C-alpha positions in Angstrom: 44.6 -3.9 -50.7 43.7 -7.0 -51.2 47.2 -8.3 -51.0 47.3 -6.4 -47.6 43.9 -8.3 -46.5 45.2 -11.6 -47.5 48.5 -11.1 -45.6 46.7 -10.2 -42.5 44.2 -13.1 -42.9 47.2 -15.6 -43.0 49.1 -14.0 -40.1 49.2 -15.7 -36.7 47.9 -12.5 -35.1 44.9 -12.1 -37.4 42.5 -13.8 -34.7 43.7 -11.4 -32.0 43.5 -8.5 -34.5 39.6 -9.5 -35.4 39.0 -10.0 -31.5 40.2 -6.2 -30.8 38.0 -4.9 -33.7 34.9 -7.0 -32.7 35.5 -6.0 -28.8 36.0 -2.4 -29.8 32.6 -2.3 -32.1 30.9 -4.1 -29.1 32.1 -1.8 -26.5 31.1 1.4 -28.4 27.3 0.1 -28.5 27.4 -0.9 -24.6 29.1 2.3 -23.7 28.9 5.6 -25.5 31.9 6.8 -23.5 34.2 4.4 -25.2 34.4 6.6 -28.3 34.9 9.8 -26.5 38.5 11.2 -27.2 39.5 11.3 -23.6 38.6 7.8 -23.0 40.9 6.8 -26.0 43.5 9.0 -24.6 43.3 6.9 -21.0 43.3 3.9 -22.9 46.4 4.2 -25.2 48.1 5.9 -22.1 47.6 2.9 -20.4 49.2 0.4 -22.8 52.5 2.3 -23.3 54.3 1.0 -20.2 52.6 -2.5 -20.9 53.8 -2.7 -24.5 57.5 -2.3 -23.3 57.0 -4.7 -20.5 55.6 -7.1 -22.9 58.6 -6.5 -25.4 61.0 -7.1 -22.6 59.9 -10.6 -21.9 59.4 -11.2 -25.7 63.0 -11.0 -26.4 63.6 -13.5 -23.8 61.2 -16.0 -25.0 62.9 -15.5 -28.2 66.1 -16.8 -27.1 64.4 -19.7 -25.1 64.5 -18.3 -21.6 62.5 -16.2 -19.1 63.0 -13.0 -17.0 61.4 -12.9 -13.8 63.0 -9.7 -12.7 61.5 -7.5 -15.4 59.2 -5.8 -12.8 61.9 -5.4 -10.1 64.4 -4.1 -12.7 61.9 -1.6 -14.1 60.9 -0.6 -10.5 64.5 0.2 -9.6 65.3 2.0 -12.8 62.3 4.1 -12.0 63.4 5.1 -8.5 66.5 5.5 -9.5 65.7 8.0 -12.3 63.1 9.7 -9.9 65.9 10.0 -7.1 68.6 11.4 -9.3 66.0 14.4 -10.3 64.4 14.8 -6.8 67.8 14.4 -4.6 70.5 15.2 -6.8 68.7 17.6 -8.8 70.1 16.4 -12.4 68.2 17.4 -15.6 65.7 14.9 -16.7 67.3 13.8 -19.7 70.7 13.0 -17.8 68.7 10.9 -15.3 66.7 9.4 -18.0 70.0 8.2 -19.8 71.5 7.0 -16.5 68.4 5.0 -15.6 68.2 3.4 -19.0 72.0 2.5 -19.0 71.7 1.2 -15.3 68.9 -1.1 -16.6 71.3 -2.4 -19.6 73.8 -3.0 -17.0 71.5 -5.2 -14.5 70.4 -7.0 -17.8 74.1 -7.7 -18.5 74.5 -9.0 -14.8 71.4 -11.3 -15.5 73.0 -12.6 -18.7 76.6 -13.1 -17.4 75.2 -15.1 -14.4 73.2 -17.4 -16.5 75.9 -18.0 -18.7 78.8 -18.4 -16.1 76.9 -20.5 -13.6 74.8 -22.5 -16.0 71.9 -22.1 -14.2 68.3 -21.3 -15.8 67.7 -17.9 -16.6 64.5 -18.6 -14.8 66.0 -19.1 -11.5 68.8 -16.6 -12.0 66.4 -13.7 -12.7 64.1 -14.7 -9.8 67.3 -14.3 -7.5 68.0 -11.1 -9.0 64.5 -9.9 -9.1 64.5 -10.1 -5.3 67.9 -8.3 -5.0 66.6 -5.5 -7.3 63.4 -5.2 -5.2 65.6 -5.1 -2.1 67.8 -2.2 -3.3 64.5 -0.5 -4.6 63.1 -0.3 -0.9 66.6 0.5 0.6 67.1 3.6 -1.6 63.5 4.8 -1.1 62.5 3.4 2.3 59.1 3.0 0.8 58.7 6.9 0.2 58.0 8.0 -3.2 60.2 10.7 -5.2 58.0 13.6 -5.9 60.1 16.4 -6.9 60.6 15.4 -10.8 61.4 17.9 -13.8 58.1 19.7 -14.7 58.9 19.2 -18.5 59.2 15.3 -17.7 55.8 15.2 -16.1 54.3 17.4 -18.7 55.3 14.9 -21.4 53.9 12.2 -19.3 50.5 14.0 -19.4 50.5 15.5 -22.8 48.6 14.5 -25.6 47.7 15.4 -29.3 44.0 15.1 -29.5 43.3 11.2 -28.4 46.9 10.4 -28.6 49.2 10.4 -25.4 52.8 11.8 -26.3 53.9 8.8 -24.2 52.9 6.7 -27.4 55.7 8.0 -29.1 58.3 5.8 -27.1 56.9 2.3 -27.4 55.9 3.1 -31.3 59.8 4.1 -32.0 60.8 1.0 -29.9 58.6 -1.3 -32.1 60.1 -0.2 -35.3 63.6 -0.6 -33.8 62.8 -4.3 -32.5 61.1 -5.0 -36.2 64.6 -3.8 -37.6 66.6 -5.5 -35.1 65.2 -9.0 -35.3 64.8 -8.7 -39.2 67.9 -6.8 -40.5 70.6 -7.3 -38.0 72.8 -10.3 -37.3 72.5 -10.1 -33.6 68.8 -10.5 -33.8 68.9 -13.4 -36.0 71.4 -15.1 -34.1 69.3 -14.6 -30.6 66.5 -16.5 -32.5 68.6 -19.2 -33.9 69.8 -20.0 -30.4 66.1 -20.1 -29.3 65.2 -22.3 -32.0 68.0 -24.7 -31.3 71.1 -23.7 -29.3 73.1 -27.0 -29.9 72.6 -26.4 -33.9 73.4 -22.6 -33.4 76.5 -23.6 -31.6 77.5 -25.9 -34.2 77.2 -23.1 -36.9 79.5 -20.9 -35.3 77.0 -18.6 -33.3 78.0 -18.0 -29.7 75.4 -19.0 -27.4 76.8 -17.2 -24.4 76.9 -13.9 -26.4 73.4 -14.3 -27.8 71.9 -15.0 -24.4 73.7 -11.9 -22.8 72.4 -9.8 -25.4 69.0 -10.8 -24.9 69.2 -10.1 -21.2 70.8 -6.6 -22.0 68.0 -5.7 -24.4 65.6 -7.1 -22.1 66.8 -5.0 -19.3 67.1 -1.9 -21.5 63.3 -2.4 -22.3 62.4 -2.8 -18.9 64.3 0.2 -17.9 62.5 2.2 -20.3 59.1 1.2 -19.2 60.2 2.0 -15.7 61.2 5.6 -17.0 57.6 5.9 -18.7 56.1 4.9 -15.7 57.6 7.5 -13.5 56.3 10.2 -16.2 52.7 8.6 -16.5 52.1 8.6 -12.6 54.3 12.1 -12.0 56.2 10.5 -9.4 58.8 7.6 -8.7 56.8 5.1 -6.8 58.6 2.1 -4.9 55.7 -0.1 -6.1 56.4 0.3 -9.9 56.6 -3.0 -11.6 55.2 -5.0 -8.9 52.3 -6.3 -11.2 54.5 -6.4 -14.4 55.1 -10.2 -14.5 51.7 -11.3 -15.6 51.3 -8.9 -18.4 54.9 -9.5 -19.6 54.0 -13.0 -19.9 50.5 -12.8 -21.3 51.2 -10.4 -24.4 53.8 -12.2 -26.0 52.3 -15.5 -25.3 49.0 -14.5 -26.6 50.7 -12.8 -29.4 52.4 -15.9 -30.8 55.6 -16.3 -29.1 56.7 -19.7 -28.8 57.5 -20.9 -25.2 60.2 -23.2 -26.7 62.1 -20.2 -28.2 63.0 -19.2 -31.6 59.8 -17.6 -32.6 58.3 -14.4 -31.7 55.7 -12.1 -33.1 56.2 -8.3 -32.5 52.8 -7.3 -34.2 51.0 -10.1 -32.5 52.7 -8.7 -29.1 51.6 -5.3 -30.0 48.0 -6.2 -30.7 47.7 -8.4 -27.6 48.6 -5.5 -25.3 45.8 -3.6 -27.2 43.5 -6.5 -26.3 44.5 -6.6 -22.7 44.2 -2.7 -22.9 40.7 -3.0 -24.4 39.7 -5.6 -21.7 40.9 -3.3 -18.8 39.0 -0.3 -20.2 35.9 -2.1 -20.8 35.7 -3.2 -17.2 36.1 0.3 -16.1 33.3 1.4 -18.4 31.0 -1.3 -17.6 31.6 -1.1 -13.8 33.2 -4.6 -13.7 35.1 -5.4 -10.4 38.7 -4.7 -11.7 40.1 -7.7 -9.8 38.5 -10.2 -12.6 41.0 -8.5 -14.9 43.9 -10.7 -13.5 41.5 -13.9 -13.8 40.9 -12.8 -17.5 44.6 -12.4 -18.2 45.3 -15.9 -16.5 42.5 -17.6 -18.7 44.2 -15.8 -21.9 47.4 -17.2 -21.1 46.1 -20.6 -20.4 44.3 -20.6 -23.7 47.3 -19.2 -25.6 49.6 -21.8 -24.2 47.1 -24.3 -25.3 47.1 -23.0 -28.7 50.9 -22.7 -28.7 51.1 -26.5 -27.7 48.6 -27.4 -30.4 50.3 -25.8 -33.2 53.5 -27.5 -32.2 52.0 -30.8 -32.4 50.4 -30.1 -35.9 53.7 -28.9 -37.0 55.5 -31.9 -35.6 53.0 -34.2 -37.5 53.4 -32.4 -40.8 
């Protein structure tokens, strides 16, 4: 037990965890409704999609790039999945598989264009994000798909006590990402490329392959987030993903990911999403204007970037 506490105290995300615990305790005194089973269900359900969105961007930061098409890609997969169930009448599992594969292919296109053109992924994904959003509106004509599989919608609204069934997916993804980056060659190569692409290439690592792989994984995660958003809402809304960009950067950066690449924190990102969910829940319970959430997220990102920069300077001096 002492060893575990010592590890937690040394971890980069220990400060964020302390903030979540302190915030939870303070909120339990400020609003009795915070500790109710239903409130915990609502709060945990709200972070399910955000966690996958944050992981999608975290993977790109790890390889030293950014993906501005996360929201548009996830939104496109959402309407494709919903359309396959509503218009084509496909079973939910088939529609979900097609949707997620579609997300992986879209990620591959992002990676391939980045590698082949030599243009920074920031610009490439800005362009493809606009294209994905246009296809989204072309498919839906801004009209949602409502006729979805009842079992699929029931899963999105189901719970076991205070724990939503939706939480199963991001928890499973978290474990798979830990294994991928800690135990697989591809995961380590991606971080090596993010740390120093030139040195990685001299070591025999294919920078192009690692870049494309990162985009594919990012696309798969954004697609999964889109599918969960449809299950959560009970309909495939064309607006899904429109507000994902901020949270996609906020959580990984607050969690300790390096903007220069080569360093990510899966536990830190997870806890940062919890922190954001706690802030959003607190504003609802305390009847604070929800528009302040965006302001707080921006402030948190600036603070995290400053801390990130400070740590990099300290490491350079050492």
